[in-house]
C-alpha positions as CSV (number, residue, x, y, z in Angstrom):
1,X,-13.6,-35.3,158.4
2,X,-13.8,-37.3,161.9
3,X,-12.7,-34.5,164.0
4,X,-12.8,-30.4,164.1
5,X,-11.0,-28.5,166.2
6,X,-12.6,-25.1,167.0
7,X,-10.8,-22.0,168.5
8,X,-13.5,-19.5,169.7
9,X,-12.0,-16.0,169.0
10,X,-14.3,-13.4,170.7
11,X,-13.1,-9.8,170.1
12,X,-14.9,-8.5,173.3
13,X,-13.4,-8.7,177.0
14,X,-14.1,-6.2,179.6
15,X,-11.0,-7.1,181.2
16,X,-8.8,-7.4,178.2
17,X,-10.2,-5.8,175.1
18,X,-9.5,-7.4,171.8
19,X,-7.7,-10.5,174.0
20,X,-7.4,-12.9,170.6
21,X,-5.0,-10.0,169.1
22,X,-2.8,-9.2,172.2
23,X,1.0,-10.1,171.9
24,X,2.4,-12.8,173.9
25,X,6.2,-12.9,173.4
26,X,6.0,-11.8,170.0
27,X,2.8,-13.8,168.7
28,X,-0.7,-12.9,169.1
29,X,-2.7,-15.5,171.6
30,X,-5.0,-16.2,168.7
31,X,-1.8,-17.3,166.6
32,X,-0.6,-19.6,169.4
33,X,-3.8,-21.3,170.0
34,X,-4.6,-21.8,166.2
35,X,-0.9,-23.4,166.0
36,X,-1.7,-25.8,168.7
37,X,-4.9,-26.8,167.1
38,X,-3.0,-27.1,164.0
39,X,-0.5,-29.6,165.4
40,X,-3.3,-31.5,167.0
41,X,-5.3,-32.1,164.0
42,X,-2.1,-33.2,162.0
43,X,-1.3,-35.8,164.6
44,X,-5.1,-37.1,164.6
45,X,-5.4,-37.3,161.1
46,X,-8.7,-36.9,159.1
47,X,-8.8,-33.4,160.7
48,X,-9.1,-30.2,160.5
49,X,-8.8,-26.8,162.4
50,X,-10.3,-23.5,162.4
51,X,-11.0,-20.0,164.5
52,X,-14.4,-18.8,164.8
53,X,-14.7,-15.7,165.5
54,X,-16.9,-12.7,165.8
55,X,-15.0,-9.7,164.6
56,X,-13.4,-8.5,161.3
57,X,-10.1,-7.6,162.9
58,X,-9.9,-10.8,164.1
59,X,-10.7,-12.3,160.6
60,X,-8.3,-10.1,158.8
61,X,-5.4,-11.1,161.1
62,X,-6.1,-14.9,160.8
63,X,-5.9,-14.5,157.3
64,X,-2.9,-12.3,157.1
65,X,-1.3,-15.4,159.1
66,X,-2.7,-18.2,156.7
67,X,-4.9,-19.7,159.5
68,X,-8.4,-20.8,158.9
69,X,-11.0,-18.9,159.7
70,X,-14.9,-18.6,159.8
71,X,-17.0,-15.8,160.9
72,X,-19.9,-16.3,163.4
73,X,-22.5,-14.5,164.7
74,X,-21.4,-11.6,167.6
75,X,-24.8,-12.9,169.8
76,X,-23.9,-16.5,170.5
77,X,-23.7,-16.9,174.1
78,X,-20.6,-19.1,174.5
79,X,-17.7,-20.4,173.1
80,X,-19.3,-23.8,172.7
81,X,-22.2,-22.3,170.7
82,X,-19.5,-20.5,168.6
83,X,-18.0,-24.1,168.1
84,X,-21.2,-25.5,166.5
85,X,-21.6,-22.4,164.5
86,X,-18.2,-23.0,163.0
87,X,-19.2,-26.4,162.0
88,X,-22.2,-25.4,160.3
89,X,-20.5,-22.4,158.8
90,X,-18.0,-24.7,157.1
91,X,-21.0,-27.4,156.1
92,X,-19.0,-29.9,157.8
93,X,-20.2,-33.0,159.8
94,X,-17.6,-34.3,161.9
95,X,-17.9,-37.3,164.3
96,X,-16.1,-35.1,167.3
97,X,-16.2,-31.2,167.7
98,X,-13.5,-30.0,169.9
99,X,-13.8,-26.7,171.7
100,X,-10.1,-25.3,172.3
101,X,-10.3,-21.9,174.3
102,X,-9.1,-18.9,172.7
103,X,-7.6,-17.7,175.9
104,X,-5.4,-20.8,176.7
105,X,-2.4,-20.2,174.3
106,X,-0.5,-23.2,176.4
107,X,-2.8,-25.8,175.9
108,X,-0.5,-28.8,174.6
109,X,-1.6,-30.7,171.3
110,X,-1.4,-33.9,173.7
111,X,-4.7,-32.8,175.6
112,X,-6.6,-31.8,172.2
113,X,-5.5,-35.4,171.2
114,X,-6.5,-37.0,174.2
115,X,-9.9,-35.6,174.4
116,X,-10.6,-36.1,170.7
117,X,-9.6,-39.8,171.0
118,X,-12.1,-40.3,174.2
119,X,-14.9,-38.6,172.8
120,X,-14.8,-40.7,169.8
121,X,-14.1,-43.8,171.2
122,X,-15.4,-44.3,174.8
123,X,-19.3,-44.0,173.7
124,X,-19.8,-40.8,175.8
125,X,-21.2,-37.7,174.9
126,X,-18.0,-35.4,175.6
127,X,-14.6,-35.8,177.0
128,X,-12.6,-33.5,178.8
129,X,-9.1,-33.5,180.5
130,X,-7.9,-33.2,183.8
131,X,-4.5,-33.4,186.0
132,X,-4.2,-35.4,189.4
133,X,-2.7,-32.6,191.8
134,X,0.2,-33.9,193.9
135,X,0.0,-32.9,197.6
136,X,2.3,-29.9,197.2
137,X,0.2,-28.9,194.1
138,X,-3.0,-29.4,196.3
139,X,-1.3,-27.0,199.2
140,X,-0.8,-24.3,196.7
141,X,-4.1,-24.7,195.5
142,X,-5.6,-24.1,198.6
143,X,-4.0,-21.0,199.0
144,X,-5.1,-19.9,195.7
145,X,-8.6,-20.8,196.4
146,X,-8.6,-18.3,199.6
147,X,-7.7,-15.4,197.4
148,X,-9.7,-16.6,194.5
149,X,-12.5,-18.6,195.3
150,X,-14.1,-19.0,192.0
151,X,-10.9,-19.8,190.1
152,X,-10.0,-23.2,189.5
153,X,-12.5,-26.3,189.3
154,X,-12.1,-30.1,190.3
155,X,-14.3,-33.1,189.5
156,X,-14.7,-36.4,190.6
157,X,-15.3,-39.7,188.1
158,X,-16.6,-43.1,188.6
159,X,-14.2,-46.0,188.3
160,X,-14.6,-45.8,184.1
161,X,-13.8,-42.4,184.2
162,X,-17.1,-41.1,183.9
163,X,-17.8,-37.4,185.3
164,X,-19.9,-37.5,188.6
165,X,-19.4,-33.7,189.3
166,X,-17.6,-30.9,188.6
167,X,-17.1,-28.0,191.5
168,X,-15.6,-24.4,192.0
169,X,-15.1,-26.2,195.9
170,X,-12.4,-28.5,196.6
171,X,-13.8,-32.0,196.1
172,X,-13.6,-34.9,197.5
173,X,-13.5,-33.9,201.0
174,X,-11.0,-36.2,203.0
175,X,-11.3,-37.1,206.6
176,X,-8.4,-38.7,206.7
177,X,-6.1,-36.6,204.7
178,X,-2.9,-37.4,207.0
179,X,-3.4,-41.3,206.2
180,X,-3.9,-40.7,202.5
181,X,-0.8,-38.2,202.5
182,X,1.5,-41.0,203.9
183,X,0.4,-43.4,201.1
184,X,2.1,-41.6,198.2
185,X,2.7,-38.3,196.3
186,X,-0.4,-38.3,194.3
187,X,-3.5,-36.4,196.3
188,X,-6.8,-37.9,195.1
189,X,-7.6,-34.2,193.8
190,X,-8.1,-33.9,190.0
191,X,-8.0,-30.3,188.7
192,X,-10.0,-29.7,185.6
193,X,-8.8,-28.3,182.2
194,X,-11.5,-26.5,180.5
195,X,-11.1,-28.2,177.3
196,X,-13.7,-30.0,175.9
197,X,-14.7,-32.8,172.8
198,X,-18.0,-33.5,172.3
199,X,-19.6,-35.8,169.7
200,X,-21.6,-33.5,167.0
201,X,-25.3,-34.9,168.2
202,X,-24.4,-34.4,171.4
203,X,-23.0,-30.6,170.9
204,X,-26.3,-29.9,169.0
205,X,-28.4,-30.9,172.2
206,X,-26.3,-29.2,174.3
207,X,-26.4,-25.8,172.7
208,X,-30.5,-26.3,172.4
209,X,-30.6,-26.6,175.9
210,X,-31.6,-24.1,178.6
211,X,-29.2,-23.2,181.4
212,X,-28.9,-26.0,184.0
213,X,-29.9,-24.8,187.8
214,X,-26.4,-25.8,188.9
215,X,-24.5,-24.5,186.2
216,X,-25.8,-20.9,187.3
217,X,-24.7,-21.6,190.7
218,X,-21.1,-22.7,190.0
219,X,-21.1,-20.8,187.0
220,X,-19.8,-24.1,185.0
221,X,-21.2,-24.9,181.6
222,X,-20.5,-28.5,181.8
223,X,-22.7,-29.1,184.7
224,X,-25.5,-28.5,181.9
225,X,-24.9,-31.9,180.4
226,X,-24.8,-33.6,183.8
227,X,-27.8,-32.4,184.8
228,X,-29.5,-33.7,181.5
229,X,-28.4,-37.1,181.8
230,X,-25.5,-37.0,179.3
231,X,-22.1,-38.4,180.0
232,X,-18.8,-36.8,180.0
233,X,-15.4,-39.0,179.7
234,X,-12.8,-37.5,182.0
235,X,-9.0,-38.1,180.7
236,X,-6.1,-37.9,183.3
237,X,-3.4,-35.9,181.5
238,X,0.5,-34.8,182.2
239,X,0.6,-31.3,183.6
240,X,2.1,-28.7,181.3
241,X,5.3,-27.3,182.1
242,X,3.5,-23.6,181.4
243,X,0.1,-24.2,183.3
244,X,-2.0,-21.2,182.9
245,X,-5.9,-21.9,182.6
246,X,-6.5,-18.9,180.6
247,X,-5.2,-15.2,179.9
248,X,-7.5,-12.8,181.3
249,X,-5.6,-9.7,182.5
250,X,-2.7,-7.9,181.5
251,X,-1.1,-9.3,184.3
252,X,-1.8,-12.7,183.2
253,X,-0.1,-11.7,179.6
254,X,2.8,-10.6,181.5
255,X,3.0,-14.1,183.5
256,X,2.9,-15.8,180.4
257,X,5.8,-13.8,179.2
258,X,7.8,-14.3,182.2
259,X,6.7,-17.8,182.1
260,X,8.0,-18.2,178.0
261,X,11.1,-16.8,179.2
262,X,11.8,-19.2,181.8
263,X,10.6,-22.4,180.2
264,X,10.6,-21.7,176.6
265,X,8.3,-21.1,173.9
266,X,6.1,-24.1,173.3
267,X,5.7,-23.2,169.6
268,X,9.5,-23.6,169.1
269,X,9.6,-27.2,170.9
């Protein structure tokens, strides 16, 4: 197995208890993410997918729906730690481990494939995707940032796509924005998508490291890699038609159902 796609699914959630089992348009969130993971694994070849949970209710739900699942320690601090624990529980030594967040039910398989291939082929320790914002999308993002300043992450990378930094602030700053706007529809702002693929040894090193200083300040776990001299390959992907970074509240669930009704169910595409 060259690639293992892990879907961490933790039961506890302050804002949405039992989140992985919440129904979205007739399907549980965890089954939606697992289906996307399975499609990506099939397309990659020599790959597998599994749900990593800490709760017997989620485990039973997955088994009832024929979804591969492993139990992991409830005390693990993050989905990234749970992804490594899943590989170890399976006795697997894949070249690449993908952490597909369990509360992102509309992540296209194409995004998963892109980061898995980049982690495998680029020589970087990890890979992650981004969408380059149009000027209109950037204007909307700025309004969103005023209301919820710590929602949404941007990144900058070098000419080879290696990450330089990630931030909850909008980066880069633009002195001559009006001139840039006249040159094309795309802004230079890259909005990060919270999906990661790690080379196995890099993942093991990552979970062994303490939280980084800037990681704590920004609340961005990927900064731990950069603060310790590790490399992240950034991969540009096409925007998804249902663009919800994560499902965290009942309001998010309602929005997701409205978007499925408007744009169609990605699982039926």
